[in-house]
Steps between C-alpha positions, in 0.01 A plus 500: 500500500673559830880542519682209658649566847699184545839663549380775741556472874263267664417321173643191329496379147243218441470248214149401414427140399168358389463154647304232335555132401693564177846334511672824391395677819783315684757641259367855563498445882864376498613788277332764713632342821851490348473878418377569856791296642757699293352843518250519791125540517225250540245292301128569464310177417160559352237236425196631303161336526325589179133551511272226359171524318280372784465816702129427566592180684664644800553162668685372199702823475608467860605139452705611203671777703567268792656235268713762315609650832609165624690437171670836531615427850636168397691652206648768731621225743635292205704791357630604848611142557672484161673842567626374834633178352716687243655755739255782485372471858597862576290638220181645653170515329142626541198298382179630352189323382264737313187449284435667167615516144876414504632810321284726707604340833872517405486870399299590815746330730791688324307819539440432868860403585757751384783273592418257219766580242490202270281215394666166419330247273609167382455420130356171406707248310186401297556550129151671490636803668629652823177466694190711532630736768826575318306545175256741665741715703803502260336471168154635547351848536646534854861462368574872453295618793591251772598693827827307568754301296436141423772242501421181303705204605530204255312209661772243402786659697652279765557628850873511428449723203255724693747553777772588247268754324332666802 
């Protein structure tokens, strides 16, 4: 695990967000943007294309990757537009689309970028649980060995509450 360098000269603190279609992602994005607006830094938006079981069908695999890439770009545009609409137009972000097992891709990106200081996840409001990513990273075997702190934002918070907290 590499030490974080986000407060050294020439570096800045980055908040990592995993982007998908889950409704709680918006809460996490707003929370991280509010933290950046109050304390500096930037956002890193990551969309992970998880491998499918049809690796032997290269044409099908490429179609899947193309479709997921287009979905990722649309989600990035959507979140940027929502940030701008609520006053976070000065919050900067980077966007990454990577392929692989989700936890592996997340930890690799953190290892590659020593400025990522925190991951922000939104917890689902579903009574079945906080969502698979929160369960895996916070409650699974990775919990004690994760390379950066994880902030879990309740998915039901309003923007007003988020701005008051962050």
